[in-house]
C-alpha atoms as a printed R data frame, in Angstrom:
    type eleno elety resid chain resno       x      y      z
1   ATOM     1    CA   UNK     A     1 -45.409 35.355 13.163
2   ATOM     2    CA   UNK     A     2 -47.859 35.743 10.282
3   ATOM     3    CA   UNK     A     3 -51.156 37.160 11.507
4   ATOM     4    CA   UNK     A     4 -54.463 36.140  9.921
5   ATOM     5    CA   UNK     A     5 -57.010 38.698 11.109
6   ATOM     6    CA   UNK     A     6 -60.770 39.106 10.785
7   ATOM     7    CA   UNK     A     7 -62.744 42.385 11.128
8   ATOM     8    CA   UNK     A     8 -64.301 41.191 14.404
9   ATOM     9    CA   UNK     A     9 -60.905 41.187 16.122
10  ATOM    10    CA   UNK     A    10 -60.513 37.415 15.920
11  ATOM    11    CA   UNK     A    11 -57.071 36.394 14.702
12  ATOM    12    CA   UNK     A    12 -54.690 33.482 14.327
13  ATOM    13    CA   UNK     A    13 -50.906 33.548 14.404
14  ATOM    14    CA   UNK     A    14 -48.931 31.239 12.099
15  ATOM    15    CA   UNK     A    15 -45.190 30.682 12.611
16  ATOM    16    CA   UNK     A    16 -43.249 29.186  9.664
17  ATOM    17    CA   UNK     A    17 -41.031 27.363 12.175
18  ATOM    18    CA   UNK     A    18 -42.831 24.052 12.365
19  ATOM    19    CA   UNK     A    19 -45.785 25.427 10.335
20  ATOM    20    CA   UNK     A    20 -47.109 26.275 13.788
21  ATOM    21    CA   UNK     A    21 -50.547 27.477 14.814
22  ATOM    22    CA   UNK     A    22 -49.044 29.784 17.450
23  ATOM    23    CA   UNK     A    23 -52.089 31.797 18.552
24  ATOM    24    CA   UNK     A    24 -55.860 31.715 18.162
25  ATOM    25    CA   UNK     A    25 -57.723 34.626 19.727
26  ATOM    26    CA   UNK     A    26 -61.497 34.182 20.116
27  ATOM    27    CA   UNK     A    27 -64.313 35.900 22.067
28  ATOM    28    CA   UNK     A    28 -66.252 34.456 24.981
29  ATOM    29    CA   UNK     A    29 -70.007 35.014 25.382
30  ATOM    30    CA   UNK     A    30 -69.347 38.524 26.761
31  ATOM    31    CA   UNK     A    31 -67.170 39.421 23.766
32  ATOM    32    CA   UNK     A    32 -63.890 39.265 25.701
33  ATOM    33    CA   UNK     A    33 -61.027 38.095 23.504
34  ATOM    34    CA   UNK     A    34 -58.492 35.527 24.693
35  ATOM    35    CA   UNK     A    35 -55.952 33.144 23.184
36  ATOM    36    CA   UNK     A    36 -57.349 29.598 23.442
37  ATOM    37    CA   UNK     A    37 -53.999 27.901 22.717
38  ATOM    38    CA   UNK     A    38 -51.107 27.089 24.991
39  ATOM    39    CA   UNK     A    39 -47.848 28.298 23.476
40  ATOM    40    CA   UNK     A    40 -44.273 27.771 24.687
41  ATOM    41    CA   UNK     A    41 -42.115 30.486 26.213
42  ATOM    42    CA   UNK     A    42 -39.608 30.186 23.358
43  ATOM    43    CA   UNK     A    43 -40.093 29.412 19.670
44  ATOM    44    CA   UNK     A    44 -39.803 25.718 19.094
45  ATOM    45    CA   UNK     A    45 -40.044 24.979 22.818
46  ATOM    46    CA   UNK     A    46 -42.663 22.969 24.655
47  ATOM    47    CA   UNK     A    47 -44.004 19.503 23.816
48  ATOM    48    CA   UNK     A    48 -44.956 19.996 20.132
49  ATOM    49    CA   UNK     A    49 -47.130 23.020 20.960
50  ATOM    50    CA   UNK     A    50 -49.172 24.037 17.907
51  ATOM    51    CA   UNK     A    51 -46.760 22.513 15.399
52  ATOM    52    CA   UNK     A    52 -47.326 20.488 12.262
53  ATOM    53    CA   UNK     A    53 -45.901 17.037 12.995
54  ATOM    54    CA   UNK     A    54 -44.561 14.588 10.427
55  ATOM    55    CA   UNK     A    55 -43.375 12.814  8.389
56  ATOM    56    CA   UNK     A    56 -45.429 10.423 10.522
57  ATOM    57    CA   UNK     A    57 -47.541 11.754 13.394
58  ATOM    58    CA   UNK     A    58 -47.755  9.541 16.481
59  ATOM    59    CA   UNK     A    59 -45.558  6.480 17.142
60  ATOM    60    CA   UNK     A    60 -43.907  3.797 15.040
61  ATOM    61    CA   UNK     A    61 -42.881  0.847 17.222
62  ATOM    62    CA   UNK     A    62 -39.209 -0.035 17.381
63  ATOM    63    CA   UNK     A    63 -38.420  2.958 15.143
64  ATOM    64    CA   UNK     A    64 -38.563  0.638 12.141
65  ATOM    65    CA   UNK     A    65 -40.918 -0.738  9.508
66  ATOM    66    CA   UNK     A    66 -40.756 -2.960  6.446
67  ATOM    67    CA   UNK     A    67 -42.032 -1.779  3.071
68  ATOM    68    CA   UNK     A    68 -41.741 -3.397 -0.362
69  ATOM    69    CA   UNK     A    69 -39.196 -5.917  0.892
70  ATOM    70    CA   UNK     A    70 -36.882 -3.433  2.625
71  ATOM    71    CA   UNK     A    71 -36.579 -2.601  6.328
72  ATOM    72    CA   UNK     A    72 -36.225  1.079  7.205
73  ATOM    73    CA   UNK     A    73 -34.605  2.158 10.478
74  ATOM    74    CA   UNK     A    74 -35.922  5.448 11.838
75  ATOM    75    CA   UNK     A    75 -34.830  8.049 14.346
76  ATOM    76    CA   UNK     A    76 -35.733  6.733 17.817
77  ATOM    77    CA   UNK     A    77 -36.753  9.703 19.972
78  ATOM    78    CA   UNK     A    78 -39.317  8.133 22.337
79  ATOM    79    CA   UNK     A    79 -37.412  5.343 24.004
80  ATOM    80    CA   UNK     A    80 -37.000  2.682 21.309
81  ATOM    81    CA   UNK     A    81 -39.838  4.152 19.216
82  ATOM    82    CA   UNK     A    82 -40.159  6.932 16.642
83  ATOM    83    CA   UNK     A    83 -42.527  9.725 17.688
84  ATOM    84    CA   UNK     A    84 -43.884 12.458 15.376
85  ATOM    85    CA   UNK     A    85 -41.271 11.859 12.687
86  ATOM    86    CA   UNK     A    86 -38.138 11.493 14.806
87  ATOM    87    CA   UNK     A    87 -35.689 13.709 16.656
88  ATOM    88    CA   UNK     A    88 -35.735 16.308 13.866
89  ATOM    89    CA   UNK     A    89 -39.274 16.009 12.569
90  ATOM    90    CA   UNK     A    90 -41.218 18.557 10.557
91  ATOM    91    CA   UNK     A    91 -42.022 20.462 13.758
92  ATOM    92    CA   UNK     A    92 -38.353 21.505 14.007
93  ATOM    93    CA   UNK     A    93 -38.049 22.756 10.403
94  ATOM    94    CA   UNK     A    94 -38.330 26.229  8.973
95  ATOM    95    CA   UNK     A    95 -41.099 25.919  6.371
96  ATOM    96    CA   UNK     A    96 -40.997 28.314  3.429
97  ATOM    97    CA   UNK     A    97 -43.816 30.769  2.774
98  ATOM    98    CA   UNK     A    98 -45.204 29.844 -0.642
99  ATOM    99    CA   UNK     A    99 -48.187 32.238 -0.614
100 ATOM   100    CA   UNK     A   100 -49.770 34.641  1.849
101 ATOM   101    CA   UNK     A   101 -52.646 37.105  2.174
102 ATOM   102    CA   UNK     A   102 -54.502 38.624  5.172
103 ATOM   103    CA   UNK     A   103 -56.767 35.573  5.523
104 ATOM   104    CA   UNK     A   104 -54.448 32.697  4.624
105 ATOM   105    CA   UNK     A   105 -50.914 31.392  4.245
106 ATOM   106    CA   UNK     A   106 -49.392 28.382  2.499
107 ATOM   107    CA   UNK     A   107 -46.139 26.939  3.821
108 ATOM   108    CA   UNK     A   108 -43.924 24.431  2.018
109 ATOM   109    CA   UNK     A   109 -41.278 21.950  3.170
110 ATOM   110    CA   UNK     A   110 -38.963 19.600  1.277
111 ATOM   111    CA   UNK     A   111 -37.887 16.452  3.117
112 ATOM   112    CA   UNK     A   112 -35.007 14.550  1.455
113 ATOM   113    CA   UNK     A   113 -34.790 10.817  0.875
114 ATOM   114    CA   UNK     A   114 -33.595  9.186  4.100
115 ATOM   115    CA   UNK     A   115 -34.756 12.054  6.321
116 ATOM   116    CA   UNK     A   116 -34.943 10.555  9.859
117 ATOM   117    CA   UNK     A   117 -34.740  7.194  8.097
118 ATOM   118    CA   UNK     A   118 -37.887  7.600  5.972
119 ATOM   119    CA   UNK     A   119 -37.593  6.643  2.291
120 ATOM   120    CA   UNK     A   120 -38.326  9.005 -0.568
121 ATOM   121    CA   UNK     A   121 -38.095 12.708 -1.167
122 ATOM   122    CA   UNK     A   122 -41.300 14.260  0.189
123 ATOM   123    CA   UNK     A   123 -42.694 17.702 -0.608
124 ATOM   124    CA   UNK     A   124 -45.277 18.858  1.924
125 ATOM   125    CA   UNK     A   125 -47.546 21.885  2.150
126 ATOM   126    CA   UNK     A   126 -49.597 23.306  5.018
127 ATOM   127    CA   UNK     A   127 -52.281 25.786  3.901
128 ATOM   128    CA   UNK     A   128 -54.080 27.758  6.626
129 ATOM   129    CA   UNK     A   129 -57.186 29.839  5.826
130 ATOM   130    CA   UNK     A   130 -59.459 31.796  8.175
131 ATOM   131    CA   UNK     A   131 -62.997 33.064  7.602
132 ATOM   132    CA   UNK     A   132 -66.032 34.280  9.503
133 ATOM   133    CA   UNK     A   133 -69.773 34.508  8.959
134 ATOM   134    CA   UNK     A   134 -72.912 34.899 11.043
135 ATOM   135    CA   UNK     A   135 -72.548 31.361 12.392
136 ATOM   136    CA   UNK     A   136 -69.007 31.783 13.695
137 ATOM   137    CA   UNK     A   137 -65.313 31.466 12.880
138 ATOM   138    CA   UNK     A   138 -63.720 28.833 10.660
139 ATOM   139    CA   UNK     A   139 -60.022 27.970 10.547
140 ATOM   140    CA   UNK     A   140 -59.041 25.426  7.905
141 ATOM   141    CA   UNK     A   141 -55.744 23.589  7.531
142 ATOM   142    CA   UNK     A   142 -55.123 21.511  4.420
143 ATOM   143    CA   UNK     A   143 -52.021 19.308  4.558
144 ATOM   144    CA   UNK     A   144 -50.741 17.813  1.300
145 ATOM   145    CA   UNK     A   145 -47.690 15.824  0.249
146 ATOM   146    CA   UNK     A   146 -46.151 14.056 -2.732
147 ATOM   147    CA   UNK     A   147 -43.246 11.607 -2.876
148 ATOM   148    CA   UNK     A   148 -40.893 10.010 -5.381
149 ATOM   149    CA   UNK     A   149 -40.751  6.734 -3.433
150 ATOM   150    CA   UNK     A   150 -43.240  4.801 -1.319
151 ATOM   151    CA   UNK     A   151 -43.233  6.095  2.263
152 ATOM   152    CA   UNK     A   152 -45.522  6.345  5.302
153 ATOM   153    CA   UNK     A   153 -47.140  9.762  5.695
154 ATOM   154    CA   UNK     A   154 -49.395 11.151  8.385
155 ATOM   155    CA   UNK     A   155 -49.392 14.903  8.959
156 ATOM   156    CA   UNK     A   156 -51.416 16.679 11.623
157 ATOM   157    CA   UNK     A   157 -51.512 19.751 13.826
158 ATOM   158    CA   UNK     A   158 -50.642 19.464 17.509
159 ATOM   159    CA   UNK     A   159 -52.479 22.459 18.993
160 ATOM   160    CA   UNK     A   160 -53.026 22.502 22.764
161 ATOM   161    CA   UNK     A   161 -56.567 23.786 23.258
162 ATOM   162    CA   UNK     A   162 -57.987 25.399 26.372
163 ATOM   163    CA   UNK     A   163 -61.222 27.221 25.545
164 ATOM   164    CA   UNK     A   164 -61.313 28.980 28.915
165 ATOM   165    CA   UNK     A   165 -58.576 31.272 27.629
166 ATOM   166    CA   UNK     A   166 -57.208 31.412 31.158
167 ATOM   167    CA   UNK     A   167 -55.492 29.422 33.857
168 ATOM   168    CA   UNK     A   168 -58.076 26.666 34.272
169 ATOM   169    CA   UNK     A   169 -57.438 23.032 33.513
170 ATOM   170    CA   UNK     A   170 -59.543 21.288 30.862
171 ATOM   171    CA   UNK     A   171 -61.393 19.205 33.459
172 ATOM   172    CA   UNK     A   172 -64.572 21.274 33.014
173 ATOM   173    CA   UNK     A   173 -64.429 21.053 29.218
174 ATOM   174    CA   UNK     A   174 -66.956 18.763 27.559
175 ATOM   175    CA   UNK     A   175 -65.480 16.570 24.833
176 ATOM   176    CA   UNK     A   176 -67.354 14.510 22.279
177 ATOM   177    CA   UNK     A   177 -65.782 12.204 19.675
178 ATOM   178    CA   UNK     A   178 -67.661 10.202 17.046
179 ATOM   179    CA   UNK     A   179 -65.865  6.909 17.605
180 ATOM   180    CA   UNK     A   180 -67.146  3.463 18.561
181 ATOM   181    CA   UNK     A   181 -63.637  2.017 18.944
182 ATOM   182    CA   UNK     A   182 -60.294  3.040 20.420
183 ATOM   183    CA   UNK     A   183 -56.762  1.662 20.438
184 ATOM   184    CA   UNK     A   184 -55.644  0.327 23.838
185 ATOM   185    CA   UNK     A   185 -51.878  0.702 24.236
186 ATOM   186    CA   UNK     A   186 -48.845 -0.704 26.032
187 ATOM   187    CA   UNK     A   187 -47.125  1.437 28.706
188 ATOM   188    CA   UNK     A   188 -44.962  2.751 25.832
189 ATOM   189    CA   UNK     A   189 -48.136  3.963 24.037
190 ATOM   190    CA   UNK     A   190 -47.903  1.403 21.228
191 ATOM   191    CA   UNK     A   191 -51.243 -0.181 20.188
192 ATOM   192    CA   UNK     A   192 -51.810 -3.639 21.644
193 ATOM   193    CA   UNK     A   193 -52.090 -6.600 19.270
194 ATOM   194    CA   UNK     A   194 -55.859 -6.829 19.835
195 ATOM   195    CA   UNK     A   195 -56.500 -3.133 19.122
196 ATOM   196    CA   UNK     A   196 -58.938 -1.617 18.322
197 ATOM   197    CA   UNK     A   197 -61.465 -2.300 21.078
198 ATOM   198    CA   UNK     A   198 -65.031 -1.046 21.706
199 ATOM   199    CA   UNK     A   199 -65.333  2.185 23.676
200 ATOM   200    CA   UNK     A   200 -68.613  1.033 25.257
201 ATOM   201    CA   UNK     A   201 -68.284  0.783 29.016
202 ATOM   202    CA   UNK     A   202 -64.911  2.590 29.100
203 ATOM   203    CA   UNK     A   203 -63.812  6.205 29.791
204 ATOM   204    CA   UNK     A   204 -63.043  6.453 26.066
205 ATOM   205    CA   UNK     A   205 -66.717  6.478 25.132
206 ATOM   206    CA   UNK     A   206 -67.160 10.089 24.018
207 ATOM   207    CA   UNK     A   207 -70.104  9.465 21.691
208 ATOM   208    CA   UNK     A   208 -72.133 11.651 24.058
209 ATOM   209    CA   UNK     A   209 -70.112 14.739 25.062
210 ATOM   210    CA   UNK     A   210 -69.134 14.567 28.710
211 ATOM   211    CA   UNK     A   211 -67.026 16.474 31.210
212 ATOM   212    CA   UNK     A   212 -63.371 15.515 30.832
213 ATOM   213    CA   UNK     A   213 -62.601 15.584 34.552
214 ATOM   214    CA   UNK     A   214 -64.909 12.669 35.269
215 ATOM   215    CA   UNK     A   215 -63.139 10.493 32.706
216 ATOM   216    CA   UNK     A   216 -59.619 11.541 33.731
217 ATOM   217    CA   UNK     A   217 -60.315 10.324 37.263
218 ATOM   218    CA   UNK     A   218 -61.832  7.023 36.109
219 ATOM   219    CA   UNK     A   219 -60.368  3.842 37.666
220 ATOM   220    CA   UNK     A   220 -59.357  2.292 34.348
221 ATOM   221    CA   UNK     A   221 -55.943  0.652 33.689
222 ATOM   222    CA   UNK     A   222 -55.466  2.510 30.394
223 ATOM   223    CA   UNK     A   223 -56.112  5.880 32.080
224 ATOM   224    CA   UNK     A   224 -53.817  4.974 34.992
225 ATOM   225    CA   UNK     A   225 -50.986  3.879 32.677
226 ATOM   226    CA   UNK     A   226 -50.995  7.150 30.719
227 ATOM   227    CA   UNK     A   227 -51.876  9.501 33.593
228 ATOM   228    CA   UNK     A   228 -54.953 10.540 31.635
229 ATOM   229    CA   UNK     A   229 -56.002 10.077 28.012
230 ATOM   230    CA   UNK     A   230 -53.310  9.627 25.362
231 ATOM   231    CA   UNK     A   231 -55.054  7.301 22.933
232 ATOM   232    CA   UNK     A   232 -56.147  7.108 19.328
233 ATOM   233    CA   UNK     A   233 -59.881  6.831 18.744
234 ATOM   234    CA   UNK     A   234 -60.912  5.079 15.532
235 ATOM   235    CA   UNK     A   235 -63.260  7.616 13.993
236 ATOM   236    CA   UNK     A   236 -66.619  6.547 12.612
237 ATOM   237    CA   UNK     A   237 -67.379  7.147  8.941
238 ATOM   238    CA   UNK     A   238 -65.236  8.240  6.020
239 ATOM   239    CA   UNK     A   239 -64.448 11.461  4.202
240 ATOM   240    CA   UNK     A   240 -64.723 14.931  5.666
241 ATOM   241    CA   UNK     A   241 -67.003 14.789  8.697
242 ATOM   242    CA   UNK     A   242 -67.538 16.390 12.094
243 ATOM   243    CA   UNK     A   243 -65.391 14.128 14.279
244 ATOM   244    CA   UNK     A   244 -65.151 15.938 17.615
245 ATOM   245    CA   UNK     A   245 -66.762 18.674 19.690
246 ATOM   246    CA   UNK     A   246 -65.264 20.629 22.565
247 ATOM   247    CA   UNK     A   247 -67.067 23.130 24.813
248 ATOM   248    CA   UNK     A   248 -66.253 25.234 27.856
249 ATOM   249    CA   UNK     A   249 -69.610 26.036 29.468
250 ATOM   250    CA   UNK     A   250 -68.436 28.934 31.636
251 ATOM   251    CA   UNK     A   251 -66.999 31.002 28.763
252 ATOM   252    CA   UNK     A   252 -69.510 29.811 26.159
253 ATOM   253    CA   UNK     A   253 -66.727 28.945 23.714
254 ATOM   254    CA   UNK     A   254 -67.405 25.885 21.564
255 ATOM   255    CA   UNK     A   255 -65.604 24.054 18.793
256 ATOM   256    CA   UNK     A   256 -66.372 21.432 16.165
257 ATOM   257    CA   UNK     A   257 -63.406 19.707 14.529
258 ATOM   258    CA   UNK     A   258 -63.879 18.314 11.031
259 ATOM   259    CA   UNK     A   259 -61.409 15.885  9.470
260 ATOM   260    CA   UNK     A   260 -61.124 13.245  6.778
261 ATOM   261    CA   UNK     A   261 -58.582 11.163  8.735
262 ATOM   262    CA   UNK     A   262 -59.321  7.632 10.022
263 ATOM   263    CA   UNK     A   263 -58.237  8.312 13.606
264 ATOM   264    CA   UNK     A   264 -57.832 11.000 16.241
265 ATOM   265    CA   UNK     A   265 -55.264 10.991 19.019
266 ATOM   266    CA   UNK     A   266 -56.753 12.562 22.138
267 ATOM   267    CA   UNK     A   267 -54.093 13.808 24.562
268 ATOM   268    CA   UNK     A   268 -55.142 15.538 27.767
269 ATOM   269    CA   UNK     A   269 -51.836 17.216 28.578
270 ATOM   270    CA   UNK     A   270 -50.830 14.573 31.110
271 ATOM   271    CA   UNK     A   271 -47.182 15.667 31.011
272 ATOM   272    CA   UNK     A   272 -47.646 19.445 30.820
273 ATOM   273    CA   UNK     A   273 -46.821 20.253 34.443
274 ATOM   274    CA   UNK     A   274 -43.999 22.796 34.693
275 ATOM   275    CA   UNK     A   275 -43.739 23.662 30.970
276 ATOM   276    CA   UNK     A   276 -42.881 27.360 30.564
277 ATOM   277    CA   UNK     A   277 -45.496 29.271 28.585
278 ATOM   278    CA   UNK     A   278 -45.510 32.453 26.539
279 ATOM   279    CA   UNK     A   279 -46.343 35.395 28.786
280 ATOM   280    CA   UNK     A   280 -44.477 34.027 31.790
281 ATOM   281    CA   UNK     A   281 -46.932 31.405 32.984
282 ATOM   282    CA   UNK     A   282 -46.298 27.745 33.700
283 ATOM   283    CA   UNK     A   283 -48.486 24.932 32.418
284 ATOM   284    CA   UNK     A   284 -50.166 22.471 34.708
285 ATOM   285    CA   UNK     A   285 -51.176 18.845 34.289
286 ATOM   286    CA   UNK     A   286 -54.353 18.601 32.196
287 ATOM   287    CA   UNK     A   287 -53.874 22.250 31.240
288 ATOM   288    CA   UNK     A   288 -54.993 21.656 27.637
289 ATOM   289    CA   UNK     A   289 -56.272 18.977 25.298
290 ATOM   290    CA   UNK     A   290 -54.816 18.008 21.925
291 ATOM   291    CA   UNK     A   291 -57.107 16.608 19.236
292 ATOM   292    CA   UNK     A   292 -54.783 15.209 16.564
293 ATOM   293    CA   UNK     A   293 -56.501 13.617 13.542
294 ATOM   294    CA   UNK     A   294 -54.359 11.359 11.419
295 ATOM   295    CA   UNK     A   295 -53.403  7.796 10.606
296 ATOM   296    CA   UNK     A   296 -53.494  5.194 13.347
297 ATOM   297    CA   UNK     A   297 -50.288  4.862 15.388
298 ATOM   298    CA   UNK     A   298 -47.865  2.170 14.199
299 ATOM   299    CA   UNK     A   299 -49.902  1.595 11.030
300 ATOM   300    CA   UNK     A   300 -46.698  0.963  8.974
301 ATOM   301    CA   UNK     A   301 -46.212 -2.179 11.108
302 ATOM   302    CA   UNK     A   302 -49.846 -3.263 11.232
303 ATOM   303    CA   UNK     A   303 -51.393 -4.789  8.121
304 ATOM   304    CA   UNK     A   304 -54.726 -4.862  9.984
305 ATOM   305    CA   UNK     A   305 -54.761 -1.042 10.331
306 ATOM   306    CA   UNK     A   306 -55.785  1.429  7.599
307 ATOM   307    CA   UNK     A   307 -52.800  1.924  5.304
308 ATOM   308    CA   UNK     A   308 -50.737  5.090  5.653
309 ATOM   309    CA   UNK     A   309 -48.439  4.484  2.674
310 ATOM   310    CA   UNK     A   310 -48.093  7.202  0.029
311 ATOM   311    CA   UNK     A   311 -46.766  6.125 -3.357
312 ATOM   312    CA   UNK     A   312 -45.351  8.109 -6.293
313 ATOM   313    CA   UNK     A   313 -48.045  9.665 -8.462
314 ATOM   314    CA   UNK     A   314 -50.536  9.914 -5.596
315 ATOM   315    CA   UNK     A   315 -51.233 12.994 -3.462
316 ATOM   316    CA   UNK     A   316 -51.589 12.802  0.304
317 ATOM   317    CA   UNK     A   317 -54.315 15.189  1.470
318 ATOM   318    CA   UNK     A   318 -55.580 15.721  5.009
319 ATOM   319    CA   UNK     A   319 -58.190 18.355  5.823
320 ATOM   320    CA   UNK     A   320 -58.649 19.749  9.320
321 ATOM   321    CA   UNK     A   321 -61.287 22.408  9.941
322 ATOM   322    CA   UNK     A   322 -61.843 23.998 13.336
323 ATOM   323    CA   UNK     A   323 -65.286 25.608 13.487
324 ATOM   324    CA   UNK     A   324 -66.066 27.924 16.411
325 ATOM   325    CA   UNK     A   325 -69.792 28.724 16.627
326 ATOM   326    CA   UNK     A   326 -70.815 32.003 18.215
327 ATOM   327    CA   UNK     A   327 -70.425 31.643 22.012
328 ATOM   328    CA   UNK     A   328 -73.671 30.640 23.673
């Protein structure tokens, strides 16, 4: 594990296997340090814990899409669908260290033409950088890619966040997301034909930060079908902007997530129960929340969704910045 450390004792651990954010140690309001990420008991274990997922984050229906007159058949690893790039996605690869210093590391991966069924040779980079000032801690991840043939691309990080730094669930966390619309899904988590839909009047309305537990218990068919939240919210605005906030009132830890992606998958750890964790613990249902900015799910099959196609000569670039203000 590559350790990015700050003078205050705050540090992040980066594992080249899966370009993984493997640890993030932050203080609470009393100055006590704790890791705010859930990590698996073994490297590469757990449900995508902390990894960089790709070539296409989220799901592609039927593990297939048509592009430029050709149909491409993908690795089906989520029933009949392709999830997070297929059975051997970028999360399972050993990325190469291209550059490193005490505050940052750049990792590189080459994905050949036909990898998991995706067209084109893709070169991807994940650049982590950590800094600190009087306002708080900042961890940036810049994901870039180039291709020699048109291909769908959506890269993101899949960190499981629990700001309590302990054994609590995320029910007492307060989550806010700047999104007026969300994507209702089938039981297989594929967006419905009428998606997106307004969040107003639903548990997916996070425009005012609210306690997660109240929404997870809401009598809503979409919540019931997923066992919690596992939905993409269509983010308001464009360009790099503050898209989500997360706070744990008891510890005082807070986070603002900035992104330039069009959507954010919110996953409340509905299937975490029983997952073995680093340190000997076992995860519980709703034990963490994942905030995964990226393209909308199944966009390669939906002409009405924002395009996720990268073409030769263009550069894919996705910025994620986690900002942790001083605990209040």
